[in-house]
Phi, psi and omega in degrees: 000127171288156187240144162283162174271353179254135185191171179213143171211145185214139173211145177224140180202148176259118182229127176049045174085001187233132173276102184251131183234130172233133176237138180231135170220151181215156180230172182292144170197148180299326180236192179269125173227135180240129172226156181211152171245103189236137169309136183309321183292346181243025184303335180296344178282342187304304179301317175302316182293310183305312181302315182292318184286328179293337174281347179252338184233133180256337180221160176116151173272107192254129175241123189245132176240124181239134169234139179226121183234122174291124176254355182231161185261010187291345176260024175235132180246131176247126179235144178276133175273086185301320184294325179288316179300317184292324184294319175295324180290323176293320175296323178292315182293329174288325170299322187287329178301333184265321185278336180051056175264170178291126177278088180249028183294129180235167177296322179296323177294317181299330184295341184280340181285150185285160168064026179276340186231138173244137182251124179232146175273131180295146182309134180280141169271100187298324182288328173297308179302319179292323177299316180293319181290324180291325176298316177290315180306320180299315181292323173299311181296323176302313179293316181302310179300316183302311178298322183290323181285324177297315182291328179295324181294319173299320176298314181302316180295322179296308182300320177303316183299315180291326173296328170299315175301315185296323185297314176308313183298315182299322176302314179300316176297324174298324178291317187284316193306316180303319180293318179297319178297320183289317181296323178291322175303308181299318175302315182294321175301308172308323186285316180297315173306318180291321181282331188255011183301335187270350183246148184276088183244142178300125176302323182293328177299314181300313178305314180300312179294322179301318180297314175313300182297322178291333174292343177288342179257007175291142182245009187303320182295318184290320181293324173303312176300316178303315182297326181290322179294324182294311176303317179292318177294320174301322177290317179306319192292341176265357180286155173268349180272154173305130183232007187297322180290321181294316181295324179293325170292318182295324177294339173298317177293325169306308182299317178309306184298317177307312182293319177300309180301319176303320181288335179269340188307129180238013181225131182301334179290320174299315178303319176295321177293328179285327174298317174294325178301315181295319178301313174296329177291326179288318179297324169305309183304311182307315186284327182289343180294345183258000186270130179298000000 
């Protein structure tokens, strides 16, 4: 199944005391481009995320946003600064020996003094955090890919419909072209006879030359190649592999054949068909810009 290059996926889960949210969004890009917004403390996740997502996505500009919020205090350590507390007690009692006030110093009073406690974040277990983030990322990527596939199916249907239109136009060109070639040959023959009427030229030579020039306006080769391209693109659209770059190249071949037919056209009816043909090819080209 083909995929669009635009997509969005989001997943959130609380794992091991952390509320983890992962969001992915993408837009069109010729290659795989990765950018992320990750809390500074978890910067070590960036390369792991890039490697994991690149295994699931081959093209597109991918933007990943990660939030990690601690909902439990197990990763926080609180330590009492005993030396500072002792210093406060000694200083207060020394002052009291001079001021001779009632010694009513209690623990609850010490708690009001600054710098008695230090709050430290426990060392991160990077492998555990990555395992947890990866678990959530897998769910976000699954939703992201699912959306890309839904959009890709719409693109496939549209391109197939336009290929049917192109095939009908090619059929019409094939029907008109032989008569156009014959008319051109007759006009050319008449003109040659008129120009060379004063000279003793072999009539069979004139017929041969007229046929050679008339064949130059024939479009059979181009229409055969167009049918081959149509079949090739149709097969590609059934592939489960990324096909965006291949289809981009193939549509250039469509344009080349259409332009050649247009340059050979000696009949206004073929010219009109070529205009419609190129219009459909251009619409397909616009659509395949969105294919992964």
